[in-house]
N, C-alpha and C positions, 0 to 999 in steps of 0.2 A: 410523405416522408415519415418513417417510423423511427422514433428515438428510444434508446434503452437508457434508463436512468440508473446510475450507480454512484457510489461514494468511494473516494480514494483518499487514503492518508497513510501515514507511517507511524507505528508506535515506537517509542524510545527504545534504543537497543538494550539488550539484556546481557550482562556479563556472567560468565560461568562461575558457579560455586559461591556467589554472593548471597547473603541472606535476603529474604523477601518478607514483606509484611504478611501477617495472617498466621493461622495455625493449620497444621496438617497432622494426620495420624500415621505413625510408623511403628513397625515391630522392632526396629533396631535404631540406635542413635545415629543421627545424621550430622556429619561435620560440615560446617560452613563458615565463611568469613563473616565477621560481625560488623565490618564497615564496607560500604558500597563504593569502593574506589575502583574505577575502571582499570587502573594499572595493576591491581591485584588479581583481577579476574583472569582465568585461563581461557581466553577466547571470548567471542561475542556472538550474539544472535540478533539478526535484524529481521523483524516481522513486517511484512507489508500487507495491508488489509484492503479488501474490496467488499463493499456492502451494496447489495441489490435492494433498493428501497421498495421496489414493487413486490418482490417475492419474500422479503424478510430473510434473506440468506446472506451469510458472510463467508468469505474465503480468505485464508491467510497463506501467503507464500513466505517461507523461511529461508534465510541465506546467512552464511557466516563470513561473507566477504566485506563489501562496502555498500553503504546506502548511496546509490547514484541514480541519475535519471534513467539510465539504461535498465537498471534493476526494476525501477518503478514501471516502466513500459513493458518490460518482459513479463512482469507480474500480471499486468492487464491482459496481455496477449495470451498468457497461460490460462487465465480465468475464462477468457472469451472462447478459446478453443475447446475447453472442457465443458463449460456450462452456458455461457452467454449465447453462443451460436445455436445451441439446441433449444434454449428457452425462448429465444427471440429470432426465429428463423427468417422472418421477413424484414428484419431491421436493416436500415440503410445508413444509420448514423448512431453514434454513441455519445451520450452526454456524461461528462466527468466533472463532478464537483470535488474540488480539492483545496487544501490549505494554501496559504500564500508563500510559505517558505519551505526549506528543506530541499529534498531531491526534486520536488515538483514545484519549485518556486516560480512565481509569476514573472520574475525578472530573469530567469535562467534561460539562456539561449540553448544550452545543452538539452534541457527538458523539451524545448520546442523542436529541436532536431530529432530527438527520440520519438516525439509524437508524430512527426511527419513520417518517419520510418514505420511506426506502428500503423498509421492510417494506410500506407501503401501495402503493408503486410496483410492487414485484415480486410482491405478493400472497403473501408467504412469512412464516412465523414466523421471526424471527431470534433465535438464541441467541448470547450473547457470553460468552466466558471470557477474562478478562485474566490475563496473567502478573503475579506480584507485582513490586514495584519491585526493580530490580537483577537481575532474573532473565531478561532478554530473550535472553541467550545460550543459554537452553534452548529458545527458540522455533525449531522445525525450519526455518522459512523462512530463518533466518540461515545455517545450514550446508548446507541443501539447495538453496537458490536464490541468495541474495545473495553467498555466498562464491564461487560459480562465475561470477556476473555480474561481480564484481570482478576475477576472474582473466582473464576474456575481455577486459576493458578495461585491463589493465595497460599502462602506458606511453603510452596513447592520450590525446592532448590534444583535449578536446572544443571544437571551434570552432563547432559547430552542433548542433541537435537531431537532424538527419539522421545525423550521424556517431555520436552517442551511441546512437541506435536501431540503427544498422548493427552496432555491435560488441556491444551488449547482447544482441541476439537470436542471437548466435553461441554463447552460453553453452550448454554441454552436458556430460554426464558419461557414463562407461562404463555406468552403470545405466539410461540412456535418458532423462535429463532433457530436456524440450523447453521452449523459452522463446519466447513471442511478445511483441511490443512494439507499443504504439499511443501516439498523442499526443492528449492532451485539451487543446483550445485555450481552454477557458473561463477567464474571469478570476474569481478567488476573492478576496473581500474579507476583511480581517482586522478585528478589533475588534468583532465582533458580540456581542450578549448576548441571553440568553433572558429572557423576561418572568417575573415572579413567578408569574403564573397558570399558565404552562407548567410551571414547576418543581414547583408544588404538585400538578398534575393529570397529569403525564406518564405515558404508557401503558407503564410499565416494571414488570415483575413480578420481584422479586429472589428468588434461591434461598435456601433456609434455610442452606445451607453457604456460607460466605464471600460474603455477599450484596453486598458492595461490588465484588466482582470477577466475580460470576456472576449473570447476569440474562437475561431475554428480553423482547422487544418484544411487547406485547399487540396482536394484529391484529384490527381491526374485522371483524365477520361480513359 
């Protein structure tokens, strides 16, 4: 069995036209809001990141809809189809390390439902290992990818998705980090629920060690 190691997490949403920490150089004055109130922003941007710890490559998918489990798994599928399947042609399984909350919460049945659909779509066994609550700072994606994306965007006011994409894909390090950015335009609905039948029969095999945080998706033959 060949497993491909990747990191999965989500950066906090960004609201349009709000001020950002840091300095940037411009030829003309830039107007921005001086208080970071979500209600004052004109729209929002939700980046979802995937970090390949083997190749030191990061990929961000941007969306202006909602942060949902479907968006999370669509982001993984998009990365796999563009990059993962080419870099790991003999892979039969995918290892995903992710935080314990948010759209990929260890307690979310919707996330597990989306994972099952993802496994069927990619024809891969998917193994998931969640970081315990309050331990997301130990997730390598935070300091190997998102820290450098944040640095690349310091002082930049996001007036559009194009501007956000332009600066995010400039993130790099002396150790050779490469970052690619795409935009997913799908609309993701919130408030969905899983049926009692799915919860009772979901194709999830839990590990003996810390079964709430470690499990794999059972793939149909």
